[in-house]
N, C-alpha and C positions, 0 to 999 in steps of 0.2 A: 521347883523349876521343871523337874521331870514330869510332874503331873500336868503341867500346863502346856507342854510341848505338843502333845497330840491335838489338843484343842486349837492350838495356833496353826497347825498344819492342815486342820480339817477343811477350811475354805479352799485352800490350794488343791487338796486332793479331790474335793467335790468338783471344782472347776475343771480339773484334768479329766475326771470321769465323764462329765458332760461333753467335753470336746471330743473325747474318743467315741462317744455314742453318736454325736452329730457330725463326725468328720466327713462322712460321705455327702451329707447335705451341704456342708460348708464348702466342699470342693465343687459341688455341682452348681452352687449359686453363681459364682463368677462366670462359669461356662455358659449357663443359661442366660445371664445378663448380656454377655458378649454376643451370643447367637441372636437374642432379641434385638440388640442394637444393629447387628448386621442385617437382619430382616427388615428393620425400619429404614435403613439407608440404602439397601441394595436395589438395583434396577430390576424390574420384573423380567425374568428370562423369557425370550421369545423363541418360537420355533423357526426353522430355517426358512419356511415359506413366508412367515410374518416378517422376518428380518429382511428378506428380499423385497417384500412389498413396501416396507418402510424406506429402504434404500431407493426404491423407484419413486416413491411419493415425494421425498426430499423435505417438504414443508406442508403445514396446514394453515389455511387462511382463517384468521379469527374475525369475528363480527365487527370489531372495532378498527379493522384495518391492519392490525399487526400480523406478523407471521411467526409461527412456531416451527423452528427447524428441528428435524429429526436426525440426531447425530448418533451413529452407531457407537456403542461403548460396551466392550466385553460381549456378553450374550444378550444384551438388551439395547434399548434406545433411550438416550437422554434428550430432553426437550429444552431448547433454548429459544426464548421469545425475543424477536427482533422488532423494534419499532422504527419504521421508515422515517427519515427526516422530512418534515412537511415543507412545502414550497415557501410558506410564509417565513420560515426560519432562514432559508436561503436568501430571500429578498431582504430580510432584516440585516443579515451579515454582509451583504454586498457592499454597503457603505463603509464598512470597516476594512474592507480589502481593496483599497485603492492601489492602482498600479504604481510600482516603484520605478523611478528612472533607471534606464538600462545601465549607466556607468556606476551605479551605487556599489560600494565595496563594504562588506559586512564589518561592523565595528560596534563598540558600546556607546551608542548615541541615541538620540531621540527616535530615529527611524527604527532602530532595533527594538526599543521598548514598545513602540507602537505596534510593530509586527508581532511581538511576543504577546502583547495584551490581546490582540485580535484572535490569535490562536488559542490562548488560554480561555477565552469566552466559549470556545467550542469544547475544549477539553474538560472544563468545569462548568457545565450548563447551569447549575444552581448550587446554592450553599448546602442543600440537603441531598445532593447526589452521592453516589457511592465513592466517586473520586474525592469529593470533599471530605467525606468521613475518613477515608484512608489517610488523607493529608493531615487531618486533625490528630488521628492516632499516631501517625509518624512524628508529628511535632511534639506530641506529649512524651513520647519515648525519648526524643532528642533532649528535651528539657530535663527529663528524669535522669538521663545519662550524665548531664552536666552536674546536676545536684549530687548524684552519687560520686562523681569524681571529686567534688569538694569534700564530701564526707570521708571518702577513702584517704584523701590527703591529710585531713585532720587526724584520722585514726592512725595513719602511718606515723605521724609525728608523736602521737601519744604512746604507741607501742615502743618506739625508740626511747622516749623519755622514761618510761617505766623500766626499760632494760638498763639504761644508764643509771637510774636511781636504785637498781637492784630490787625493784618492787615485783616479786614473783607473782603475787595474786593479780596485780594490775596488768602484768604482761600476759598472763593466761586469759584474763578477761578480755583484753584487747585482741588476742589471737582468736578467741571465740567469736567476737564481733566481726573480725576479718572474714571468717568463713561464712558468717551469717550474711554479710554484705555481698559475698561472692555470688550468692544465688540470684538476687535481683539484678546484679550487674551483668552477669553472663546472659541472663534471660533478656535483659534490655538490649544488649548488643545483637543478639540473634533476631529480636523483633524489629530492630532498626533495619537490618539487611533484608528481612522478609518483607516488611512493609514498603521498602524502597523498590524491590522487585515487583511487588503487587501493584504499586502505584504506576510503575512504568508499563506494566501489562494492561492495566485499565485505561491509561491514557492512549496507548497504541490502539486498543479496541475502539475507543470512542472516536479518535481521529480517523481511523481506517473506515469505520462505518460511515462517517460523515463524508469522507472523500469518495467512497464508493457510490453513495447516493447522488453526489454532485457530478461525478465523472461519468458514471453509467446512467445518464439521464435518458429518458425516453423522448420520443418525438413530441414537439418539434425541436427541442434543444439539441439532442444528439451530440453532446460534448465529446464523447469518446471518439466519435468519427471526425468531428470538425477541429479538434484541438490542434493536432499536428498540422493539418492543412492550412488553418487560418492563423496560426501563431508560430513563433520560433521555438516553442518548447519541444524538446526531443527526449527520448528515453523516459517516457512517463512511468513505465514499470519500475524504474529505479527510484523515482520520487515516491511512489505509493508504497513500495515494499521496504527498501533499505533505508531511505531517508526518514520516513515516519518512525521506524523502529529506532534508528540512531538518535533522532530528536527526543523521543520519549525517554530513552535510557539516559541521555545527557541531562535532560530537564530534571528527572527524578533524582539523579546523582548530585546535580548542582544544588538542588534545594537542601539536601543534607549537608553538603560540603560548604554551604554558606551559612545556614542557620545554626548548625552545631558549633562551628568555630566562633561565630559572632556571639552566641550565648556564652561560650567559654571565655572569650575575651572580656565580655561585660562582667560576668560573675567572678571570674578569677581575678580580674583587676580590682573589683570592689573588695574582695577578700584580702588581696595583697596590700591594698592601700592602708589597711589597719595595721599591718606589720611594717611596711616600708616607710610610712610617714609621707609628708607632703613632698619632700625632695625626691624620694624614690618613685612616687606616683608621677611626678613631672617628667623624670627621666624615662619612666616606662612609656608614657605617651610620646615622648620624643623619639624613642626607639621605634614605635609603630610608624611614625611619620617618615623617619629616615628609611626604614625598610620598604615602605610603599613607594617612595620616590625612586629608590635604586631599582627595584624590580619593574616598575612601570617603564623606566628608561631602557631596561634590558629586554623587555618583552616584545617578540616579533608579532606580526599580524597573523595570529593563529586562526582567526575567523576566516580570513580570505584563503589561507592555505587549506583549511578544512573544506571549504566550498569547492575549491578546485579539485581536491582529492575525491570528493563525492561525484563530481562530474566525470572525472576520468574513470572512476569505478563503473559508472553507468555506461560509458562508451565500451569498456571492455566486456561488461556483462551483455550488452546489446549485441556485440559481435559474436559471442558464444551462442546466444539465443538464435541469431540469424543462421549460423551453421547448423544448429539442431533442426530448425524449421525447414531449411532448404537443402538438407543433406542429400536427397536423391538427385536434385538438379546439379549440385556440386559434383557428385559422383559421376553423373553422365558426362559432364564437361571435363572430368579429371582435374578439378581445380583445387585439390587438397593442398598442394604446395602454395598456391596463391592465397588461399584462405589462411593458411598457417602464417604466412608472412604478414598478412593484414592483422591477424590477432596478435602476433608477436610484437608488431609495431605499437599497437594499442597498449599491450602489457608493458612494454619498455617505457612508454610515456608515463604510465602510472608509477612504475618502479622508480624512474628517474625523479619524479616529483616527490615521492615518499622519501627517497634518499636525501633530497635537498632539505626536506623537513627535518630529518634526523641530524643533518649537519648544522642546521640553524639552531636546533635544540641543545647542541653541545655547549655553546657559549652561555645560553640562557640557563640551562640546568646547572652549569658550573657556578654561575653567579647566585642562583637560587639556593643551592646547597650550602655555599659558603656563608651567605647571609643568614639563612634559617638555622642551620645546624651549629655553626661555629661562632658567628657574630652574636647571635641571640644567646648562646650558652655563656660566652664571655660577659656579655652585658648582664645576664642573669646572676652570675657570681658577684659582679659588682653591686647589683641591687641587693642581693642577700647580705652583703657585708655592711650595708648602710646602717641597719639597726644595731649591729654589733660594734662597728668602728666609730660611728658618729653620734648616734642618738642615745647610747647607753654607756654605763661604766665599762671600761675595757679591761680592767684588771681586778675583778672581784676576788679571784682565787688568791693572788699574791698579796692583797691587802688584808687578808684574814689574820687575826691574832693567833699566836701559837697555841694558846690555851682555849681558843674558841671551838665550839662544836663544828664538825665538818658537814653537818646536815644542811645548814643554809647554803653552804658553798655547793654541795652536791645538788641541791634543789635548783640553784641558779644555773649551774651547768646543764642540768637536765632540761630546764625551761628553755635555755638557749638552743640546746640540741633539738628540742621539739619544734621551736620556731624555725630553725634552719631546715629541718627535714620537711616540715609542712610547706614552707615557702619554696624550697627547692623542687618539691613535687609539683606544686602549683605552677612554678615557673617552667618546669619541663612540659607540663600539660599546656601551658600558655604558649610555649614555643611551638609545640605540635599544632595547636589551634591556629597560631599565626602562620605556620607553614602551610597548613591545609587551606587557609583563607587566601594566601598568596598563590597557591596552586590553583585555587578556584578562579582566579583572574584569567589564567590560561584556559580553563574549562569554559569560562563565560565567553571568551572569544570564539572558541570552537562551537559553542551553542549558538552564537550569533550567526556563524556561517550556515549551520543547519536550519536555523530559523528563517534565514533569508531564502533558502531553497524551498522549504515547505510553504512559506508565504507566497513565493513566486508561483508555485503550482496552484494554490487556492485562489489567489488574486486573478490569475489568468482564467481559471475556470469560472469564477464569478463574473468577470467582465467580458467574457466571450459574448458578442452581440447575438441577439436572437435572429432567427431567419425572418425574412421579409413577411410582414403581416398580410401581404396580398396573396401569399401562398396558403390556401386554406383547404383543409380536409373537411368536406361538408357532406350532408346527407343527400347524395345525388347518385344517379345511375350513369353519369356521363363524365368523360374527361374533356375539359375545355382549356385550351391554351390560347391566350389572346395577346398578340404583339409582344412576345417575350424574347429577350436576348439571352442566349445560352452562353455562359462564360464561366471560366474558372474563378471561384470566389477570391477576392483580394485578401491580403493579410489583414487580420482584424486590428493589429497594433503596429503595423509597419508603415514606413514612409510618412511618419508624423512625429510631432514633438512628444517626448516622453510624458506619459500620463494623459494624453489625449486619445480620442477614439476615431480620429479622422483616417479612414482607410484609403488605400490606393485605388487605382482604376482597374477593373477586371479585364481579363483577356477574353474577348468575345470570340466564340467559335461559330455560332449560328445567330443570325440577326432577324429580328421581327418575325418570329415563328408563330404561326396561328394554325390550329387544327382542332377538330372536335370528333370524339368517338362516342358511340352509344352502344347499347347491348347488341351483340351479334355482329359488330363491325370489328375487323381485324386489321392492324397496321403493321407493315414491315418497314423497318428503317435500314437503309443501306447506304453505302458510300465507301470510299477508300479508307485505309487505316489512318487514324489520327485526325479525322475531320470533325469529331464530336458526337458520334453515335451514342456512346455510353454517357456522355454529358447530358444529352437530351433525356435519357432514362433517369439520370439522377435528379433532374429538374422535375420530371413527372412524378417521381417517387417522393419528392420533398427533401432530398438530401442536400441539394443546392438551392439557393434562393434564386428566384427569377430576377433577371436584370432588365434594365431599360424601361421600367415602369409598367410592364405588363402584369398579367395575373394568370394563375393556374388554379383550376378547380378540379378536384378529384374525389372519389369516394374515400371514406375514412376506414382505417384499420386494415388488418390482414384479410378480412372478409371483403373489403372493397378493392384493394390493390395489393398484389403480392409480387415481389421481385425475386428472380432467380439469377444470381450473378454468374459471370463466366467461370470464375474459380469456385468450385464446389466447396462448401464449408461443412465440416463434420463436427458436431458439438460433442463435448465430453459427456458421456452417459451411456445408456443402454441402446440396443438396436431400436427399441420402441421410440426412444427420444429422437433418433435420427429422422424418423418418418413424421413425427408430430411437431418438430421444431418450427417456430419458437414457442409453441405451447408447452406447458409443464404437464406432469401426469395428472394433478388435480383438474386442470382445464380439460384434459382428454376425457377424464371420467365424467366431468360435468357436461361435455358435449353429447354424451349418449352413444358415442361410437364404441365399438368393441374390436378385439384383435381380429375377428373374422372380417370386419370391414377393412382393416389394415392389410390383411392377406389379399383381398380383392384389389386394393390399390397397388400393392407390390406386383401382383399379377399383370396389371395394366402396363407396368414398366419393365416386365420380364425380370423381376427380382423376387419372385415368390419362393425361391429356394433358399434365401438368406436365413430365415429363422431356423431351418433344419441344419444348414451348413454351419452356422455360428453358435448353435447351442441354445436357441430360444430367444424370446423377446427381451428378457431381462439380462442378457449377457452384456458385460462391460468390457470394451476393448478400445484400443486406439484406432478408431475407425478410419482415420485418414490414411493410415498405413495398411489396414486390412483390405479395404475396398479398392478396386482398380479405378482408373480414371473414368471409364465408361460407367461403372457402377455408381460412382459418386454423382455423376451428372444425371443419371436416371433417378437416383434418390432425390435430387433436387426437384425433378418433375413429380415424383411421388408426393412431395410436400405440397405442390400446387393442387394435386387431386384431393389431398386430405382437407385443405382449407377451403377449396372451391370458391375462390374470389371472383368478383365481377370482372376484374381485369388482371392479367398476368403479364409482367414484363420479362421476357426471356432474352437475356443478353448473351448470345452465342453460347448458350448453356447446353447445346447438344453437339458440339464440335467433335466429341470423341465417341459419338453414337452412330451406328450404321444408318444409312438413309432409310432403309425399310423400318427399323425400329423408331426412327425419328418421325416418320409419317404416321405410324400407329399412335404415338403419343400425342401428336397434334390433332389427329382425328378424335381421340378420346377426350382431349381438353375441349374441343368444340362441342362434342356430344354432351358434356357436363354443363354447357352454357357459359363457358369462360371466354371472354373476349381477349384475344392475344395481341400483344405488342412485341414483335420479334426484332431483334438486332442481329443481322446475319449478312454474310456475303454469298450464301448459297442460293442460286437462282431457283433450285428445286423447291424451295419453301414458299415461293410466291403463290403457288396454287392454293395455299391455306389462308390467304389474306385477301382483303377487299380494297386496301389502300396501300400505296407505296410512297414513302417519304425518302427522297434521294438528296443527300448532302453533297454539294459539288466539290468542296474541299479545295477551292482555288484561292483561299485566303480572304475572300470577300464576305463569307458567311451566307452565301446564297443557298437556296434549297428549292426543290420542286415537290409538289404533292399531287399525285394522280391516282385515279381509281383503277383497280385491276379488273379486267373483264368488261370494260366499257367500249364504246365505238371507237374512241381514240386509240385504245390499246389494240383493238382488232385492226385498225387502219395501219398502225405501226407494224403489226405482224404481217399484214398483207404486203406492205412495201418490202419487208425483209424477204418474203417468199418470192416476190417478183425478181428481186435482186439475185437470189440464189438460182432461180430458173434461168436467168440470163447468163449467169456464169456457167451453168451446166450446158447451155446451148453451144458454148465455145469449147467444149471438151474435145470434140473431134478435131478441130483445127489445132488445138494444143498438142494432141497426140501425133498428128502429122508432122508438126514442127519438131517434136522430139525425135521422130524417126529420121528426119532429114539431117538434124544435127549429129545424130549417131553415125549416119553414113559418111558425113564429111570428116568426122574424127577418125573413122576407120581408114579413109583414103589417105589422110595425112600420115598415119602410122606406117603405111606401105611405102 
């Protein structure tokens, strides 16, 4: 024995020696593998200049029409490919999004399922999409969790049986299997939660992209501009941000809360039917029916309450946003207390509604807890007793003979215990599944409310009528307006029966307008406030449809017609983005212009100092707060000089600029060959124009169009000169009369 011991230890000693020799290599292998993995997955680090360039570029246009977004991440840039929604898909989905009658109240009815199905066609575009794959994986883990619950219930009964039977080996074996089952069970639970969150995020991304493509539509649809004007839909930001997120979270949660309990009810009931027999199974289904009837009768209209809550949340959020946007104006007026009262009133309306929901839930949750927790538990005990009290021998232990072996008795008791423990565990799981399924009814009602809000947004966007086909942007160098009525567009869905598209009558401001402008001709539109000067500009730009059967022809794109509104808009981005807007950086590079060209443009509007003052072209700031009113208006003119359109509509966009600077910018625009259409009340601007359109503003929609510098205008000036000379001729007589009156007043005082 002693001679064989060294030979038995020799392999172990040899293995130990090899490990000691190779320990450094063994320690380096995992580290090298980890470093290699990091190198494969890490984003390539960029220099500071390259990162700034990527931030400025924002995206890359792909040959197939897709866009690759450049998203900063740590020290590098991650690339995300975005595929725009084609117009063909919008047209195909329009028939699924019919307008819902206004008095509709969310509920679990055919309308709800039709609305949900229409939205799901967008959320799950195909069976092989990523969303569908996540849904299949989620469903698989839900089924696996139900199967594991049944196995655990059976194993629980087996462990207790072996314990009652004093079977030590069986008990230890069952305990080992218990820990083995704990691994897939805990992993399954974690994956169910992870996949539910992942599904919610994917659905939100899909619906948000679709809504963005539909809402932020380009000309001639311009839904983002016309939605609030031509429909009764307000607080669109609440719909697109909060409501889509809440809908996706509710939908992904409701799927698991309905599928998992349904599977549990089906499989647990099938397993229990083997133990409970026919009578127990009938009583079990009777319990399901009774519970559903009680909870349905006690359930309030959660869908309607959720829709109202979302609307009030939107109103409160819009009020907070309004104060943020108009903070300077509110501060000038000293309206902080007034705005606080408005916000507080909106908040109290929201809180009052939420408190009413809490009060309504008291009675419902009391009924729900009583039925699910206590009634189901009591019925569960009754069902468990059926195999013992009715279908089997009830006194096996006492009927045993004194001299008989106790093993059969012990086995019978152990088997009964196993059946009881397994059935009780299944019934507890069944009660939990039934409770979650009953809770899901309330969640379904809330989902109905969110579905109605999201469907309302999408159906309104889809059914917003297109602008009149007579308004066309064509390849032309002229602007032609023929017999057009300029009026405020009527509501697209108002003053008509629900579901119809018959609009109301427009409010006409200018009637039968006709004019024509060519290259080198400049038009000035004037008139008192509120007569429709900006409305004419909107029709010329294509924002409003021409009324009265007339037609408008104008050049296409920003190179044909460019509008500078009265209120200067500063885009989110760099200083360079402010000048080239609405162009992006790739379009700026493609145009062939350089920053030196931009410096010349800024010099023409007396803003050449901005790059040096603000830290360079790629500086990012909140420009609406950084630039003064005059600087913002001059930046608007810089955009005109950058794009060099054939026609530029200037809607009182130089009201905060000095007359001298205003004249320099107008002369520079004319030097660049830009035909100007100016809306202004300043007579000093008439010298830069060739035609004058005057809106009378007497409620009849009349107007006059005359040429500036013609014989007619000179005759009018001559008449005014003669009138002034006649008045000056009477100055001596007026002075004599003043002296006489002064003398008479002095005599009266004496």
